[in-house]
N, C-alpha and C positions, 0 to 999 in steps of 0.2 A: 464398434464393438463394445459390449458392456464389460466392466471390470468384474473380476471375482470378488464376491464378498466374503470376508474372512472375519471370524469372531475368535478372539483371544479369550480364554477363560482362565482365571485363577481364583483362589480362595477369597480374596478381599478386593480384588480390582483395584488395588492401591499401588502396585509397583510393576511386577512382572508383566501382567497383560497390558498395562498401560504403556510400559516402554515397548512392548512388542508392537502394539498398534501404531505408535508413533514412529517407530523405526521402519515398520513396512510402509507406511505413508511415505517416508523420506527416501527409501530405497527404490521403491516400485509403485509408487501412487497412480501412476499412469496405467498400471495393470491391475491393481488391488485396491478395493475399498476396504480398509480396515476398522474394525470396531473392537471393543474390549467389554468385558462384564465380569461379575464375580458371583460366588456362592453366597457370601456374606459380606456386602460392600462396606468398606471402612474408608475414611478420609485418605486422599492421596499422600503417599509416603514423601515427606520433604527431601529424603536423601535421593529418591528416585528423580524427583524435580531437579535436584542439583546435579546429579549425573547426566541426565538428558540435556541440562543447559550447557554443559560443557561441550556437547555435541552441536550447540546451536538450535536445539529443538525444546520448545517451551511446552511443558505439559502442565503448568501450575494452574491452569484454569479448566483442565479437565475435571468431569464430574464421574463419580463412580456410580455404578448401576448393577442391579440384578441381571441375570441372564434373560429372564422373562421379559424384562423391560426392553433389552437390546432386540430380541425377537419381535416383540410388539411394534417396535419403531420401524422395522423394516416391513412387517405386516401390513402396517397402515399405508405404505408405499406400494403395496401389492408384489412385494419381494421377499426372498428368504435368503439365509446364508447358504454359500456353496461349500464352505470349509469351516469346521470348528477345530480349533488348536487348544488343548489344555496346556498350561505352562507350569502346572505344579501337580504333585501327585494327589493332593487334596481334591482339586478340581476334577481330576481324572475319574476318582472314585465317587464323586457326588455330582457330577456335571448332569443337570437334567436333559432329557430329550429335547433335541432341537429339530422341529419339523423341516423337511425337505433338504436336509444336509446330505451330500453325496459323500463326503469324506471327513472323518474325525481323525486326527492325530493327537498323540499324547506325547508331549515333551515335558521335561521336568528340570527345574532350575531352583537353586537355593532361594529361600524366602528372605528378601531384603528387610522385612519387618522383624526378623529374629537376629539380625547382627548385633554383636556386642563389641565392646572395646571402646578406645578413644574416638571422638568424632572423626577424625582423619582416617583411622582404621575401619570404621563403619563405612564411610564413603568410599574407601578402597574396594570393600567388599561388594558393594552395590555397582561400582564401575565394573568389577569382574562379572557380576551377574548380567549387566548391560551388554558387556562385550560378548558374553556367551550367547545370549539371545540374538545380537547382531549377526554372529557367526553362523548360527542355526538358520536364521532368515536368509542370509546370502546363499547358503548352500540349498535351501528349500526352493528359493526362487530360481536358481540355475537348474536345479533337477526339473522343475516344472517346465522351464523353457526348453530343455533338451527333450523332455517328454512330449511337448507340444510340437517339437520339430520332426518328430518321427512319424 
C-alpha cells in the first residue's frame, strides 16, 4: 500500500511547515509521506530546530523550498500530492495551485518567526506552536483512520 503524500505549506517554510512535516513523519511515517514548502522560503528558524530537538527530532539539516520545487520533485517521480495543508493564513491566501491534489485543508498557527521577548520566552512560544501542530496532526490522523475504517 502506498503512503498518502502530504505537503505542508507556510509562508517561509522555516518553522511551522517544517515542524508539521517532521511530526507527521514521526507520528505516522508508515502511512504518510510528508513534505513541506513555502511561498517565500527563508532559512530554518533556530527556535524551531531547538523545539523539535527537545522531542528527539532533528530538522537542523532540512532545506527550505518553494511549493513549485516540492511539486516538481514528486512529478519527476511520476507522483503528485494527495493532500495539501496550509499551516498559516498567509499560505492559505497565496498558496499556488497544486495539480492532482484531492484534499486541501487550511490550518492556522502563530508564526514562530514573529515571537518576541527573552530567549526562553521565545522558545516557550515556539514550543506551544509545536504542541498545537502535534495535537492537530494527532486529531487529523485519527480522523482519517476512522474515516478509512467506515
